[in-house]
C-alpha positions, 0 to 999 in steps of 0.5 A: 467109870465110863470116863476112866475107860474112855481115857484109857482106851485112846492112846496118849501121845507124848507132849512136844518138848517145852522150850527153855524159859517158855513157861516163865515167858507165858507166866510173865505175859499172863501177869502183864495181861492181868495189869492191862486195865490198870492204866485205863483205871488211872486215866478214868480216875484222872478224867473223873477228878477233872469232871468233878473233884468229888470223884476222888473223895473218900465218900465217893470211892466207897460209894463206887466200891459198894455199888459194884460189890454185889455185881462184882461177886456175880462177875466172879461167879461168871468168870469161874464158869466162863473159864470152863468154856461155858456160860451161865445166864441164869445168875442174874435170876438167882441173884433175885430169886435166892433172897426172894425165896428166903423172904417168902419163907421167913417174913411175917405176912401181917407186916407185908400186905399178905406177902410171906409165909412166916414158916421159918425162923429168921436165923434160916435166912442165909442158909436158905439163900445159899441153898437156893443158889446151890440147887439152881447150879446143881440143876443146871449141872444136871441138864448140862453135864448129865443130859449133855444139853447146850449150856447157853440154852439151858441157862437162858431157859433157867433165867426165864423160869427163875424170873417167873418164879420170883414174880409168882411168889411175890405177886409182882410186889416187893418183899419188905420188913426183912429180918436183920438176918437178911439185912445185916451183911448188906447194911453193916459197916466193918472198920468204917467200910461197908461189909459188902466191900470186905466180903467182895474183896475177900471172895476175889482174893480167895478166887485169885488163890484157888484159880491161880495156885491150886489143882482145882483152878488148873483143872478149870483152865484145862477144861476150858482150853481143851475138854477132851485133853483134860479128860484124857489127862485124868480130870473128871471134867463133868464133876469139875464143871458141876461144882463150878456151876454150884459155886457160881450159883451160891456166889450169885445168891450171896450177891443178891442177899447183899443187895437185898440187905442194902435196899432192905427189900427184895424187889420182884425185878431184882437182878433183871438186866444185871447179866449185861453188866456182868458180861461187860465187866468179864469181857473187858477184864480179859476173860475169854468167852471160848474158855481157858483164858482170863483171870480173877484179878482181870475180872475185878479190874474189869468191873472196877473200870466199868463202875468207875466210868458209870460214876464219872458219867453220873457226876457229869450229869449223863442220864442213867438210861445210857448205862445199857448202851455203855455196857454193850459198847464195852463188850463190843470194843473188848471183843474187837480188841481181843481179836486184834491182839491175837485172840481166837475168834469168839464163837 
């Protein structure tokens, strides 16, 4: 009600006339921007094949896609939030906590050195994981939307809280002896390809459709571009942002379930540091930290390029300890390129 009153109280100015063909030119520019990383992906593929012929083998390609599939879903979640002009740092902790809570409630302590409570049947695993993700997103929304707190600080605090909660319930140990309901999606193979790859591609396809061709997607971009103008246009900005945070939390939880299924375990440190890769992939994929710009397809090419580079470095014998250096360098380079090519200053 208050949003409606505030929207009707302020006078609305008529928008300036749109030049003929402006919308089509903007659409064409957006499509070209989405494809900006394709040449880089092709170049890395060529370099990778030169470094090691194994790079372009079917097994290695599937290995790259599977290793990126879980993080890619978190990148999709972060993209949804970033487009609204916010960011969710707690996604990396949701990635670990959601399957950790499920394991804690389901696994038999007699099989896991006292870990687990064995309170719920195995069939509850997936619903519990998704519910935990939704609850984390909803609580973030409560603090950000209802209480008007700074999203960066809220989600940073939530990251620390959730990480501590997972360490507390696990005693700093790893949950293992997971039931099949928790391992199936992360370990199954559909039509010769890991199920996690299919799920990741499906979710990105849904994201492309929703954000690119539906009213809900346009609302997200409108809020990220100018929240006041979106509110004046009748968009319920608080509700849309709240839903975006809930969906992001559920996606991060699902990604964590896929990782746990692939490992057949939930380490107490699962997800720690993953946010660096998530931001690196999103930023290099053209998603603006200021909101209102970026695409799901661009985010996908960003995470694909990042993991291809990591794979090339691995095949070249570069130690894995250099991964964080790479992630940070990618973020800085992407920000500089975005600024040089005409983007707004990243504040």
